[in-house]
C-alpha positions as CSV (number, residue, x, y, z in Angstrom):
1,M,29.5,-5.2,6.7
2,S,25.8,-5.6,7.4
3,D,23.2,-3.4,5.8
4,T,22.7,-1.7,9.2
5,E,26.4,-0.9,9.5
6,K,26.4,0.5,6.0
7,A,23.4,2.6,6.9
8,A,25.5,4.2,9.6
9,T,27.9,5.5,7.0
10,S,27.3,8.8,5.2
11,Y,24.6,8.8,2.5
12,W,25.6,12.2,1.2
13,T,28.6,13.3,-0.7
14,E,30.0,16.8,-1.0
15,A,29.3,16.9,-4.7
16,Q,25.7,15.9,-4.1
17,M,25.2,18.7,-1.5
18,Q,26.8,21.2,-3.9
19,S,24.1,20.3,-6.5
20,V,21.4,20.8,-3.9
21,H,23.1,24.2,-3.0
22,H,22.9,25.3,-6.7
23,M,19.2,24.5,-6.7
24,M,18.5,26.2,-3.4
25,N,20.6,29.3,-4.0
26,P,20.9,29.8,-7.8
27,R,22.6,32.7,-9.3
28,S,21.6,31.7,-12.8
29,I,18.4,29.9,-13.9
30,A,17.4,28.5,-17.3
31,V,13.8,27.7,-17.8
32,V,13.4,25.2,-20.7
33,G,9.9,25.2,-22.0
34,A,9.2,28.8,-21.0
35,T,6.1,30.3,-22.7
36,E,4.0,33.4,-22.6
37,R,1.0,31.5,-21.4
38,M,0.7,31.3,-17.6
39,Q,0.8,27.6,-17.5
40,Y,3.7,25.6,-15.9
41,G,6.5,26.9,-18.1
42,G,5.1,30.5,-18.1
43,R,4.6,30.5,-14.3
44,M,8.1,29.2,-13.6
45,L,9.6,31.9,-15.8
46,A,7.4,34.7,-14.3
47,L,8.3,33.6,-10.7
48,A,12.0,33.3,-11.4
49,L,12.0,36.8,-12.9
50,R,10.8,38.2,-9.6
51,A,14.5,37.9,-8.5
52,K,16.0,39.2,-11.8
53,D,17.8,41.9,-9.8
54,R,19.8,39.1,-8.1
55,V,19.5,36.1,-10.4
56,R,20.2,35.8,-14.1
57,V,17.2,34.2,-15.7
58,Y,17.3,32.6,-19.2
59,P,14.1,31.5,-21.0
60,V,14.7,28.7,-23.4
61,N,12.2,28.0,-26.2
62,P,13.0,28.1,-30.0
63,R,9.6,29.6,-30.8
64,Y,10.3,32.9,-29.1
65,K,12.9,35.7,-29.4
66,E,11.8,37.3,-26.2
67,L,9.6,36.4,-23.2
68,L,8.3,38.7,-20.5
69,G,10.8,41.3,-21.6
70,V,13.8,39.0,-21.4
71,K,15.8,37.5,-24.3
72,C,14.8,33.9,-25.1
73,Y,17.3,31.3,-26.3
74,P,16.6,28.5,-28.7
75,S,18.4,25.8,-26.7
76,V,20.4,25.3,-23.5
77,S,23.6,24.9,-25.6
78,E,23.3,28.5,-26.7
79,L,23.1,30.1,-23.3
80,P,25.8,32.6,-22.5
81,E,26.8,30.7,-19.4
82,A,26.4,27.3,-17.6
83,P,23.3,27.8,-15.4
84,D,23.4,26.8,-11.8
85,T,20.1,25.1,-12.3
86,V,17.8,24.2,-15.2
87,G,14.0,24.2,-14.8
88,I,12.6,21.7,-17.2
89,V,9.0,22.0,-18.4
90,V,8.8,20.0,-21.6
91,P,6.9,16.8,-22.6
92,H,8.1,13.7,-20.8
93,N,9.7,12.2,-23.9
94,H,12.0,15.2,-24.3
95,V,13.2,15.5,-20.7
96,L,16.2,13.2,-21.0
97,D,17.4,15.0,-24.2
98,V,17.3,18.3,-22.3
99,M,19.2,16.7,-19.4
100,K,22.0,15.6,-21.8
101,E,22.2,19.0,-23.4
102,S,22.2,20.7,-20.0
103,H,25.1,18.5,-18.9
104,A,27.0,19.3,-22.0
105,R,26.6,23.0,-21.3
106,G,27.9,22.5,-17.8
107,A,24.7,22.9,-15.8
108,R,25.0,22.0,-12.2
109,S,21.5,20.8,-11.3
110,A,18.0,20.4,-12.7
111,M,14.4,20.9,-11.5
112,I,12.0,18.8,-13.5
113,I,8.4,19.9,-13.4
114,S,7.3,17.7,-16.3
115,A,5.0,14.8,-15.4
116,G,4.3,11.6,-17.2
117,F,6.8,9.3,-15.5
118,S,6.3,6.5,-12.9
119,E,3.2,8.2,-11.4
120,R,1.4,7.0,-14.6
121,G,1.7,3.4,-13.4
122,D,2.9,1.8,-16.6
123,S,6.2,0.1,-17.1
124,G,7.3,2.2,-20.1
125,R,7.1,5.5,-18.1
126,A,8.7,3.9,-15.1
127,N,11.6,2.7,-17.3
128,L,12.0,6.3,-18.6
129,Q,12.2,7.5,-15.1
130,D,14.8,4.9,-14.3
131,E,16.9,6.2,-17.3
132,L,16.5,9.7,-16.0
133,S,17.7,8.6,-12.5
134,A,20.7,6.8,-13.9
135,Y,21.7,9.7,-16.0
136,A,21.4,12.2,-13.2
137,R,23.8,10.1,-11.0
138,S,26.3,9.3,-13.8
139,S,26.4,12.9,-15.2
140,G,26.4,14.7,-11.8
141,V,23.5,16.9,-12.9
142,R,21.4,16.0,-9.9
143,V,17.6,16.2,-10.2
144,C,14.7,17.3,-8.1
145,G,11.5,15.7,-9.5
146,P,10.0,14.9,-12.0
147,N,6.3,15.6,-11.4
148,G,6.9,18.2,-8.7
149,L,6.2,21.9,-8.4
150,G,9.8,23.0,-7.7
151,L,11.2,24.9,-4.7
152,V,11.3,28.3,-3.1
153,N,14.2,30.0,-1.3
154,A,12.0,32.0,0.9
155,K,14.7,33.7,2.8
156,D,16.0,35.3,-0.4
157,D,12.7,35.3,-2.3
158,I,14.0,33.2,-5.1
159,W,11.4,31.0,-6.8
160,L,12.2,28.0,-9.0
161,S,8.6,26.8,-9.1
162,S,5.5,26.5,-11.2
163,A,3.2,27.4,-8.4
164,T,0.5,30.0,-8.8
165,L,1.7,33.5,-9.6
166,D,0.3,35.1,-6.5
167,A,2.3,32.8,-4.3
168,R,4.2,34.6,-1.5
169,S,6.2,33.5,1.5
170,T,7.3,34.8,4.8
171,K,10.9,34.6,5.8
172,G,11.6,32.4,8.8
173,P,13.4,29.4,10.4
174,I,11.3,26.5,9.2
175,G,12.6,24.4,6.3
176,M,9.7,22.5,4.6
177,V,10.2,19.5,2.3
178,C,7.2,17.7,0.8
179,Q,6.9,14.8,-1.6
180,S,3.5,16.3,-2.6
181,G,3.7,19.5,-4.7
182,A,0.0,20.3,-4.0
183,S,0.6,19.8,-0.2
184,A,3.6,22.1,-0.4
185,F,2.4,25.0,-2.6
186,G,-1.4,24.5,-2.5
187,T,-1.9,23.9,1.2
188,L,1.1,24.4,3.5
189,L,2.7,27.5,2.1
190,P,-0.6,29.4,1.8
191,R,-1.6,28.5,5.3
192,A,1.8,29.4,6.6
193,L,1.4,32.8,5.0
194,D,-2.0,33.2,6.6
195,E,-0.5,32.3,10.0
196,H,2.6,34.4,9.4
197,I,4.7,31.3,9.9
198,G,8.1,31.9,8.2
199,C,10.0,29.5,6.1
200,S,13.6,29.4,5.0
201,Y,13.0,27.0,2.1
202,V,10.0,25.1,0.7
203,V,10.7,22.1,-1.6
204,S,8.5,19.8,-3.6
205,T,10.4,16.6,-4.4
206,G,7.8,14.9,-6.7
207,N,8.6,11.4,-7.9
208,E,12.2,11.5,-6.5
209,A,13.9,10.0,-9.5
210,D,17.2,11.1,-8.0
211,L,17.3,13.4,-5.0
212,D,14.7,12.7,-2.3
213,L,13.2,14.3,0.8
214,C,16.2,13.1,2.9
215,D,18.7,14.8,0.6
216,F,17.0,18.2,0.9
217,M,16.5,17.9,4.6
218,R,20.2,16.9,4.9
219,Y,21.1,20.2,3.2
220,L,18.9,22.1,5.6
221,L,20.7,20.6,8.6
222,D,23.7,22.7,7.6
223,D,21.7,25.8,6.8
224,E,22.1,28.4,9.6
225,S,18.8,30.0,8.8
226,T,16.8,26.8,9.4
227,R,16.0,25.7,12.9
228,V,13.2,23.2,12.4
229,L,12.5,20.8,9.6
230,A,8.9,20.1,8.6
231,G,8.0,17.4,6.1
232,F,5.2,15.5,4.2
233,A,6.2,12.0,3.2
234,E,4.1,9.4,1.5
235,G,6.9,6.9,1.8
236,F,10.6,6.5,1.8
237,K,12.9,5.1,-0.9
238,D,15.3,4.1,1.9
239,G,13.9,4.2,5.5
240,R,17.3,3.7,7.0
241,K,18.6,6.8,5.2
242,F,15.8,8.8,6.9
243,L,16.8,7.4,10.3
244,E,20.4,8.4,9.6
245,L,19.1,11.9,8.8
246,A,17.1,11.9,12.0
247,R,20.3,10.9,14.0
248,L,22.2,13.8,12.4
249,A,19.3,16.2,13.1
250,A,19.3,15.2,16.8
251,E,23.0,15.9,17.0
252,R,22.5,19.4,15.5
253,S,19.4,20.1,17.7
254,K,17.1,20.6,14.7
255,P,13.7,18.9,15.4
256,I,12.0,17.1,12.5
257,L,8.2,17.2,12.4
258,L,6.6,14.9,9.9
259,I,3.3,13.9,8.3
260,K,3.9,10.3,7.4
261,V,1.5,8.5,5.1
262,G,2.0,5.5,2.7
263,R,3.0,1.9,3.2
264,S,6.2,-0.1,3.5
265,S,6.8,-3.6,2.0
266,L,6.5,-5.2,5.5
267,G,4.0,-8.0,5.7
268,T,4.1,-9.1,2.0
269,N,5.5,-12.5,3.0
270,A,3.5,-15.1,4.8
271,A,4.2,-14.9,8.5
272,R,5.0,-18.0,10.5
273,S,6.0,-16.3,13.7
274,H,4.0,-14.1,16.1
275,T,6.5,-11.3,15.4
276,A,5.8,-11.3,11.7
277,A,2.1,-11.5,12.3
278,L,2.1,-8.6,14.7
279,T,4.4,-6.2,12.9
280,G,2.4,-3.7,11.0
281,E,3.9,-1.0,8.8
282,D,2.3,2.0,10.5
283,A,3.1,0.7,14.0
284,L,6.7,0.1,13.0
285,Y,7.2,3.5,11.5
286,E,5.5,5.1,14.6
287,A,8.1,3.3,16.8
288,A,11.1,4.1,14.5
289,L,10.2,7.8,14.3
290,K,9.8,8.0,18.1
291,Q,13.1,6.1,18.6
292,Y,15.0,8.7,16.5
293,G,13.2,11.7,18.0
294,V,11.0,12.6,15.0
295,I,7.8,14.3,16.0
296,R,4.9,12.7,13.9
297,V,1.9,14.8,13.3
298,Q,-1.4,14.0,11.6
299,E,-2.5,17.0,9.5
300,Y,-1.4,20.3,7.9
301,D,-2.5,22.8,10.5
302,E,-0.9,20.7,13.3
303,L,2.3,20.5,11.3
304,L,2.5,24.3,11.0
305,Q,1.4,25.1,14.5
306,M,3.9,22.6,16.0
307,A,6.7,23.8,13.7
308,R,6.2,27.4,14.9
309,L,6.2,26.1,18.5
310,F,9.5,24.3,18.1
311,A,11.0,27.1,16.1
312,H,10.3,29.7,18.7
313,T,10.8,27.8,22.0
314,K,13.8,26.3,23.6
315,K,14.5,23.5,26.1
316,P,12.6,24.6,29.2
317,R,14.2,24.6,32.6
318,N,11.7,22.0,33.7
319,R,8.4,20.4,32.6
320,G,5.9,22.4,34.6
321,V,3.3,24.4,32.8
322,A,1.5,27.5,34.2
323,L,-1.9,28.2,32.6
324,L,-3.5,31.7,32.6
325,S,-6.8,32.7,31.2
326,H,-9.8,35.1,31.7
327,S,-12.4,32.3,32.1
328,G,-12.9,29.5,34.5
329,G,-14.6,27.4,31.8
330,I,-11.7,27.8,29.4
331,N,-9.3,27.0,32.2
332,S,-11.2,23.9,33.1
333,L,-11.2,22.6,29.5
334,A,-7.5,23.6,28.9
335,A,-6.5,21.9,32.1
336,D,-8.4,18.8,31.2
337,M,-6.5,18.6,27.9
338,C,-3.2,19.3,29.6
339,G,-4.0,16.4,32.0
340,Q,-4.9,14.1,29.2
341,A,-1.6,15.0,27.4
342,G,0.3,14.1,30.6
343,L,1.4,17.7,31.3
344,D,2.2,18.9,34.9
345,L,0.4,22.0,36.2
346,P,2.3,22.5,39.5
347,P,0.4,24.2,42.3
348,L,1.3,27.8,42.9
349,T,3.9,28.7,45.5
350,D,2.7,30.7,48.5
351,V,4.4,33.8,47.1
352,A,2.7,33.4,43.7
353,R,-0.7,32.7,45.2
354,D,-0.6,35.6,47.6
355,G,0.8,38.0,45.0
356,I,-1.9,37.1,42.4
357,N,-4.6,37.3,45.0
358,G,-3.4,40.7,45.9
359,I,-4.0,41.8,42.3
360,L,-7.3,40.0,41.8
361,K,-8.7,41.2,45.2
362,G,-11.3,38.5,45.5
363,V,-12.1,38.3,41.8
364,G,-11.1,35.3,39.8
365,W,-9.0,32.5,41.1
366,A,-5.4,32.3,42.1
367,A,-4.4,28.7,41.4
368,N,-2.9,26.9,38.4
369,P,-4.7,27.5,36.1
370,V,-5.2,31.1,37.0
371,D,-8.6,32.7,36.3
372,A,-7.6,36.4,36.0
373,T,-11.0,37.5,34.6
374,G,-10.8,41.1,33.3
375,F,-7.2,41.5,34.5
376,V,-5.9,39.8,31.4
377,M,-6.7,43.0,29.6
378,G,-5.2,45.4,32.1
379,D,-1.9,46.9,33.3
380,Q,-1.7,44.2,36.0
381,F,-1.5,41.4,33.5
382,P,2.4,41.5,33.2
383,R,2.6,41.2,37.0
384,I,0.4,38.1,37.0
385,M,2.6,36.5,34.2
386,Q,5.7,37.3,36.2
387,Y,4.4,35.6,39.4
388,L,3.7,32.5,37.3
389,T,7.0,32.4,35.5
390,D,9.0,33.1,38.7
391,Q,7.9,29.7,40.1
392,P,10.8,27.3,40.1
393,Q,8.7,24.4,38.8
394,V,7.4,26.2,35.8
395,G,9.2,26.1,32.5
396,T,6.4,27.1,30.1
397,L,3.7,29.7,30.3
398,A,0.4,29.1,28.4
399,V,-2.0,32.0,28.0
400,A,-5.6,31.4,26.8
401,S,-7.3,34.6,25.7
402,G,-8.5,36.7,22.8
403,G,-7.3,40.1,23.8
404,G,-6.3,43.1,21.7
405,D,-2.9,44.1,20.4
406,G,-2.0,45.6,23.8
407,Q,-2.1,42.1,25.3
408,A,0.1,40.8,22.4
409,D,2.6,43.5,23.2
410,Q,2.6,42.5,26.9
411,V,3.0,38.8,26.1
412,A,5.9,39.4,23.6
413,A,7.6,41.8,26.1
414,H,7.3,39.2,28.9
415,R,8.8,36.5,26.8
416,A,11.7,38.7,25.9
417,S,12.4,39.7,29.4
418,S,11.8,36.4,31.1
419,G,13.3,34.1,28.5
420,M,10.4,31.8,29.3
421,N,8.8,29.5,26.7
422,L,5.3,30.8,25.9
423,A,2.3,29.5,24.0
424,F,-1.0,31.2,23.3
425,L,-4.4,29.6,23.0
426,W,-6.5,32.0,21.0
427,T,-10.1,31.9,22.2
428,E,-11.9,34.4,19.9
429,S,-12.6,34.5,16.2
430,R,-9.8,33.7,13.8
431,S,-10.6,36.7,11.6
432,A,-7.9,39.3,11.2
433,L,-8.2,40.8,14.6
434,P,-5.3,43.1,15.6
435,G,-4.3,41.1,18.6
436,L,-4.1,37.8,16.8
437,K,-2.2,39.4,13.9
438,K,0.3,40.9,16.3
439,L,0.9,37.6,18.1
440,K,1.7,36.0,14.8
441,E,4.0,38.8,13.8
442,F,5.8,38.4,17.2
443,D,6.3,34.7,16.4
444,I,4.3,33.7,19.5
445,P,3.2,30.1,19.0
446,V,-0.5,30.3,18.6
447,F,-3.0,27.4,18.9
448,Y,-6.8,27.5,18.4
449,T,-7.9,24.4,20.4
450,P,-6.7,23.4,23.8
451,D,-6.0,19.8,22.8
452,K,-3.6,20.9,20.0
453,M,-1.9,23.2,22.4
454,A,-1.5,20.5,25.1
455,L,-0.3,18.0,22.5
456,G,2.2,20.5,21.1
457,L,3.6,21.4,24.6
458,R,3.9,17.7,25.5
459,S,5.7,17.0,22.2
460,M,8.1,19.9,22.8
461,L,8.9,18.7,26.3
462,D,9.3,15.1,25.3
463,Y,11.6,16.0,22.5
464,H,14.0,18.0,24.6
465,D,14.1,15.3,27.3
466,W,14.6,12.6,24.7
467,R,17.5,14.6,23.0
468,E,19.2,15.3,26.3
469,Q,19.2,11.6,27.3
470,R,20.1,10.5,23.8
471,M,23.0,12.9,23.5
472,A,24.4,11.8,26.9
473,Q,25.5,8.6,25.1
474,P,26.1,7.8,21.4
475,F,23.5,6.1,19.3
476,P,24.0,2.4,19.7
477,K,26.0,0.2,17.4
478,A,25.8,-3.6,17.3
479,A,28.7,-5.6,18.7
480,P,30.5,-7.5,15.9
481,M,29.7,-11.2,15.5
482,T,32.2,-13.5,17.3
483,E,33.8,-16.6,15.8
484,A,31.8,-18.8,18.1
485,Q,28.6,-17.1,16.9
486,R,29.7,-17.6,13.3
487,G,30.3,-21.2,14.0
488,V,26.8,-21.8,15.5
489,L,25.2,-20.0,12.5
490,A,27.2,-22.1,10.0
491,R,26.2,-25.3,11.7
492,L,22.5,-24.4,11.6
493,Q,22.7,-23.2,8.0
494,G,24.4,-26.5,7.2
495,L,21.2,-28.3,8.1
496,G,19.9,-27.2,4.7
497,R,16.4,-26.0,5.8
498,K,14.9,-22.7,6.7
499,G,12.8,-23.7,9.7
500,L,14.7,-24.6,12.8
501,S,13.4,-26.8,15.6
502,E,13.0,-25.5,19.1
503,S,16.3,-26.8,20.4
504,E,18.1,-25.5,17.3
505,S,16.5,-22.1,17.7
506,K,17.6,-22.1,21.3
507,A,21.1,-23.0,20.3
508,L,21.0,-19.9,18.1
509,I,19.9,-17.5,20.7
510,G,22.2,-19.1,23.3
511,A,25.1,-18.0,21.1
512,W,24.1,-14.4,21.8
513,G,23.9,-15.0,25.5
514,I,20.2,-15.6,26.1
515,P,19.8,-18.1,29.0
516,R,17.6,-21.2,28.3
517,A,15.6,-23.6,30.3
518,E,17.5,-26.9,30.8
519,E,16.3,-29.7,28.5
520,V,17.1,-33.2,27.4
521,L,16.0,-34.8,24.1
522,A,14.3,-38.2,24.5
523,G,13.6,-40.8,21.8
524,N,11.0,-42.9,23.7
525,A,8.9,-42.8,26.9
526,A,11.5,-44.6,29.0
527,E,14.2,-42.0,28.0
528,A,11.7,-39.2,28.8
529,V,11.1,-40.6,32.3
530,A,14.8,-40.9,32.9
531,A,15.4,-37.4,31.7
532,A,12.7,-36.0,34.0
533,G,14.3,-37.8,36.9
534,R,17.6,-36.1,36.2
535,L,16.0,-32.6,35.7
536,G,13.6,-32.9,38.6
537,F,9.9,-32.7,38.6
538,P,7.8,-30.9,37.4
539,V,8.8,-31.0,33.8
540,A,7.3,-30.1,30.4
541,L,7.3,-32.3,27.2
542,K,7.4,-30.9,23.7
543,V,7.7,-32.6,20.4
544,E,11.0,-31.6,18.7
545,S,10.3,-30.8,15.0
546,A,11.2,-28.0,12.7
547,D,8.0,-28.8,10.7
548,I,5.6,-27.8,13.5
549,A,5.9,-24.1,14.2
550,H,3.1,-23.5,16.6
551,K,3.2,-26.4,19.0
552,T,0.4,-25.4,21.3
553,E,-2.2,-25.4,18.5
554,A,-0.9,-28.8,17.4
555,G,-1.4,-30.3,20.9
556,V,2.3,-31.4,21.1
557,V,3.0,-29.6,24.4
558,K,2.3,-31.0,28.0
559,L,3.2,-28.9,31.0
560,N,3.6,-29.4,34.8
561,L,4.1,-33.2,34.6
562,R,4.7,-34.2,38.2
563,D,5.7,-37.9,38.1
564,S,7.0,-40.7,35.9
565,K,3.5,-41.9,35.0
566,E,2.4,-38.5,33.8
567,V,5.6,-38.2,31.7
568,S,5.2,-41.6,30.1
569,A,1.5,-40.9,29.2
570,A,2.3,-37.4,27.9
571,F,5.1,-38.8,25.7
572,E,2.6,-41.1,23.8
573,T,0.0,-38.3,23.6
574,V,2.2,-35.6,22.1
575,T,3.8,-37.9,19.6
576,A,0.4,-39.2,18.5
577,N,-0.9,-35.6,18.2
578,A,2.1,-34.6,16.1
579,R,1.6,-37.4,13.6
580,R,-2.1,-36.5,13.4
581,H,-1.5,-32.8,13.0
582,A,1.4,-33.0,10.5
583,P,1.7,-36.6,9.1
584,S,4.7,-35.6,6.9
585,A,6.6,-33.8,9.7
586,Q,10.0,-35.0,10.6
587,L,10.0,-35.8,14.4
588,N,13.3,-35.7,16.1
589,G,12.0,-36.9,19.5
590,V,10.5,-35.2,22.5
591,S,12.2,-32.5,24.5
592,V,11.9,-32.9,28.2
593,Q,12.3,-29.5,29.8
594,Q,12.7,-28.0,33.2
595,M,9.6,-26.1,34.2
596,V,10.3,-22.5,34.9
597,G,7.9,-21.1,37.4
598,N,7.4,-17.9,39.4
599,G,8.2,-15.7,36.4
600,V,6.4,-13.4,34.0
601,E,5.9,-14.5,30.5
602,V,7.0,-12.1,27.8
603,I,7.7,-12.4,24.0
604,V,10.8,-11.1,22.2
605,G,11.0,-11.3,18.5
606,V,12.9,-10.3,15.4
607,N,11.7,-9.5,11.9
608,Y,13.1,-7.5,9.0
609,D,11.6,-4.6,7.1
610,A,12.8,-3.9,3.6
611,Q,12.9,-0.2,4.4
612,L,14.1,-0.1,8.0
613,G,16.0,-3.3,8.4
614,P,16.1,-5.4,11.6
615,V,13.1,-4.9,13.9
616,V,12.9,-6.1,17.5
617,M,9.6,-6.7,19.1
618,F,8.7,-7.0,22.8
619,G,5.4,-7.8,24.5
620,M,3.7,-9.9,27.1
621,G,4.0,-13.5,26.2
622,G,1.8,-16.5,25.7
623,V,-0.6,-17.6,23.1
624,T,-2.8,-14.5,23.4
625,V,-0.1,-12.0,22.3
626,E,-1.8,-11.7,18.8
627,L,-5.2,-11.1,20.4
628,Y,-4.2,-8.2,22.7
629,R,-1.3,-6.9,20.5
630,D,0.3,-5.2,23.5
631,V,3.7,-4.9,22.0
632,A,6.5,-2.4,21.3
633,F,8.9,-2.2,18.4
634,R,12.4,-0.8,17.8
635,V,14.8,-0.7,14.9
636,G,18.0,-2.5,15.8
637,P,20.5,-2.0,17.2
638,I,19.3,-0.6,20.6
639,D,21.0,0.1,23.8
640,R,19.9,-0.5,27.4
641,M,18.3,2.9,27.7
642,E,16.1,2.2,24.6
643,A,15.3,-1.3,25.9
644,M,14.0,0.2,29.1
645,R,11.8,2.6,27.2
646,M,10.6,-0.2,25.1
647,I,9.6,-2.2,28.2
648,G,7.8,0.8,29.6
649,E,5.6,1.2,26.5
650,V,3.8,-2.1,27.0
651,K,0.7,-1.8,29.2
652,G,1.3,-5.3,30.6
653,A,4.7,-4.3,32.0
654,S,3.0,-3.5,35.3
655,L,3.2,-7.3,35.9
656,L,7.0,-6.9,35.7
657,R,7.0,-4.2,38.3
658,G,5.1,-6.3,40.8
659,F,1.3,-6.6,40.8
660,R,-1.1,-7.7,43.6
661,G,1.6,-9.2,45.7
662,R,3.7,-10.7,43.0
663,P,7.4,-10.0,43.4
664,A,9.0,-7.5,41.0
665,A,10.7,-9.2,38.0
666,D,14.3,-8.8,36.9
667,I,13.6,-5.9,34.4
668,G,17.3,-5.2,34.2
669,A,18.0,-8.7,32.9
670,L,15.2,-8.4,30.5
671,A,16.6,-5.1,29.1
672,D,20.0,-6.8,28.6
673,A,18.3,-9.6,26.7
674,L,16.5,-7.1,24.4
675,V,19.9,-5.5,23.7
676,A,21.4,-9.0,23.0
677,V,18.5,-9.9,20.7
678,S,18.9,-6.6,18.8
679,N,22.6,-7.4,18.3
680,L,21.6,-10.8,17.0
681,A,19.1,-9.2,14.6
682,V,21.7,-6.8,13.2
683,N,24.4,-9.5,13.0
684,L,22.1,-12.0,11.2
685,E,20.6,-9.6,8.7
686,G,20.5,-11.5,5.4
687,S,20.7,-14.9,7.2
688,L,17.7,-14.8,9.5
689,A,14.1,-14.3,8.4
690,E,12.1,-14.3,11.7
691,L,12.7,-15.1,15.4
692,D,10.3,-15.7,18.3
693,I,11.3,-16.3,21.9
694,N,7.9,-17.0,23.4
695,P,7.7,-17.3,26.3
696,L,10.8,-15.7,27.7
697,M,10.4,-16.1,31.5
698,V,11.4,-13.0,33.5
699,L,12.2,-14.3,37.0
700,P,12.1,-12.4,40.2
701,E,14.5,-9.5,40.6
702,G,18.1,-10.7,40.7
703,Q,17.3,-14.2,39.3
704,G,17.6,-13.3,35.6
705,I,15.6,-14.7,32.6
706,K,15.2,-18.0,30.8
707,A,14.0,-18.7,27.3
708,V,11.4,-21.5,27.5
709,D,10.5,-21.7,23.8
710,A,12.0,-20.3,20.6
711,L,11.3,-20.4,16.9
712,A,13.8,-19.2,14.3
713,I,13.4,-19.2,10.5
714,L,16.5,-18.8,8.3
715,K,16.6,-17.3,4.9
């Protein structure tokens, strides 16, 4: 079973999820390292005691008999019951001992606030964290942390955290999981409170010695109170685990919004192929997140505003947006931003235009966007909204205003009666005005700049379209490797070298069904001339050597040779150039190849990322691919639908659709080739290092494709 196939299996056991449940919904909490001082241990105890009417809280510290009015115990072993979870706030060198004692007492989970582990950057502390990780897994006392700030069950107001004492939360449908404690409790939760954005849970995962962001998000997928997952990730311990989480989230219709920072290990090895040289960590993650329906955002406020939008909207009946404001200038700017985001503002129907004009009576402007001037503050405002949402092409209404609480009541009532998605662009001061406050209390998605609103609406529309198409057919799985393919791989591995020559590389891709240009290997000029005669002029000559990866730069390629004299001269030239460029290279002869004309050159490649696995690249071909970097990536395997999306992302794909009189190319055959290459990438994980097919010629529609050159490097 390949790594990719393993990734498709479940990463989460029932016992593991039970441990997370005991953390997220504890009925008993022990705080080891509790103190009377309002530092980490004292704050955790004080916050836990806020739920003492529902949760049994046990301070643990041998120096105290009582803390904050509650009996204090000298050790975990002397607690009157096995706690659901243990909050650990002791020096790093005592954490493992507390873990062992907690396990002996029957504790079900642990929240480690203590710092001083791998984040310190020295091997001793990293080893200690490894010991902690191993013990958590072997004992079954699963751990959140260390070096985090804990978690909050906001829906039940249960705090297992060392956040500041005045921390509060608003109950709502957004589950938030952050690797950064400061981002979770110092930035996102306070801003969510200011914006009246409600959360179900807020989790800080810290160093992730055991449980990670994916584990807590997986729990939230099964939580009925959570509709949207919001996250802050500096990196992933297992990128494929996150993609499996995203797949499950799509099936459950729970969008994931993510701030993703950090780096993967991709690019640490010297790159011999174009694919390896072009594949950057951020570009790869951007593609993978999009491929699996994850909405990537850039900063905290955007994360919160988008999360509220997704939590309080649904799949619209169509993509059209109606925009309504009190100002022509605001409308113009908002419409500009909507246009740049690719949103559709459909023109008003005759009924809507005449009806709104009848209300405005020559004031304002009845179009889309609608300039309703002072009518946004009056009793006629609901009628204007109704005319807009009655239009069959409109699925979302956006209101740009700064009205009072009466307007907020009207907007909320209209959303409830129409069932229409609604977003609000607040155009006045953000100070605590009654209207803005009421909009937030009504869970109306509020934005403060037109570009953020437009981006949010486009992301919401794209997500629902993506999910509908993706759920129409299952996520792809790679076809298993055939015996014939295994035989080709074994023969090439038997050569005893990593680098394959062009003909060997073509034999490899040919086993996965990629058509190749016809070629004959020649050992001298006379054989080359004879081969050209059999193939038919014009032909190309290329030196056949596994030791010369980039043949154009080495001067060992000659194209469009039209007669025997040109072939004979070219043979001598390319062999001389090869010896001069790489004197120690093993030359296996010269490949005489059929020239493939009247096609569009593209590049298809394979690389492997330590986090995400097999990566397929597509772009416009030729020697300038690294200059323009007009490429698209996907994590394998992919299906035909994903291949077509991949092709559409590349700007140069307009050449494939027919450009300035050129015939349209066989895009369908190209999509099938991308699927085949993705199967090859999955099948050969662990055996293949890199692959370039450059160029792959896409012939006119109905004529298929042909690989003209290929470079494969084995592991």
